N, C-alpha and C positions, 0 to 999 in steps of 0.2 A: 504493500500500500504506500510505501514511502515514495515510489516512483510517480504516483499520481497526486501527491500533496501540492505540487506547483499549481495544479488546476484550481483547487480551492483558494489558493492565495491569489491567483489572477482574478477569479470571479469576485472575491471579497474586495480586492483593491479597486476593481471596476465599480462596484456598488458604493464603496466609501468615497471614491472620487466623484461619482454622480451626486451623492448626498452633499458633499462639500460644495459642488458647483451650484446646485439648485437651492440649498438651504442657507448658506452663508451669504449675507448681503455684501456688496462691494465696499461699502464704507465701514465695515466691521474690522476690528483689529485682527480677527482671525482669518481675514481674506488672504493672508500670506500662505495659509495652508492650502487654500484653493489653488493658488498659483503654483505652489510646489507640487502638489498632487497632480494637477492638470498637466504640468510640464513633463513629469515623469510618465504620466499616462500617454501623452502624445509621443514622447521621444524614445520610449523603451518598450512599453508593453506590447503593442501590435507586432513589432519586429521579433520580440522574444517568442511570441506565440507562433509566428511563421517559422522561425528557426527551429523550434521544437517540432513543428510539423514536417519540415523538410529534411532534417538531419537526424541520424540515429544517435543514441546516447553514447558518449565517448568519442565521437568523430571529431568534435571541435573542443579546443581548450577554452578556458574562461575568457581570455582576451579576444579570441576570434568570435566567440558567441556574443560578447558585449558589443564589439564593433559592428557585426552584422545586425544585431538587434537595433541599434541606433540608426544605421543606414536604411534598413528595411522599414523601420517605423516612420521615418520622414517620407519615404517613398509611398507608403500606404496612406499616410495622412494627406500627402499631396494629391494622390490619385482620387482619394475620397472627396477632397475639396473640388477637384476638377469635375468629377461627375456630378456633384451637387450643384456646382455653378452652372452646368449645362442642362440640368434637369429643371422641371417646373417647380420643384420644391424650393430651390434657391439655397444660397449659402448663408445660413445664419448660425449663430452660436449654438442654438438648440439642435439644428439639423446636423451640424458637424459633431456635436457631442454624442447624439444618439447613434448616428451612423458609425462613428468610430467605436462606440461601445458594442454595437451589434457585430462589427467586424472582429473585434477582440474576442468576444464570447464564441463566435462561430469558429474562428481559427483555433482557439483553445480547445473547444470541444472536438474538432477534427484531429488535433494533435493528441488529445487524450485517447480517442478511439484508435488511432494509429499505434500509440505507445502500448496500450493494453493488448492489442492484437499481437504486437511484436513480442511482448513479454510472454504471452500464451504460446506463441510459436517456439520461443527459446526454451521455455520450461513447461513442456506438456505434462499435465498431471492426470 
């Protein structure tokens, strides 16, 4: 079960970030938490989920995983913004937040499915 604990952390971090974004007002002294959680959410989390989906465990070391996570996160956020800007929904803070949250949860869920199937293939019981 330790191999799938990252999924719970990603989902919890997504929920906490959404709560901070929508519940803490901009003029509050706690709005710094919104900025920090939001930046990490945009800059690391989507790429981390995609790296977990694409690469097997142990293929990448920590530095490679971190660099790929940041680069892929900005790519995913940029593509999400591009598609929202071209869609009738439009590019607002709410649409960007919701779309990126959906992308993160879907990528994490797909990576979880891939990792659990890989573990079952490696350790047939």
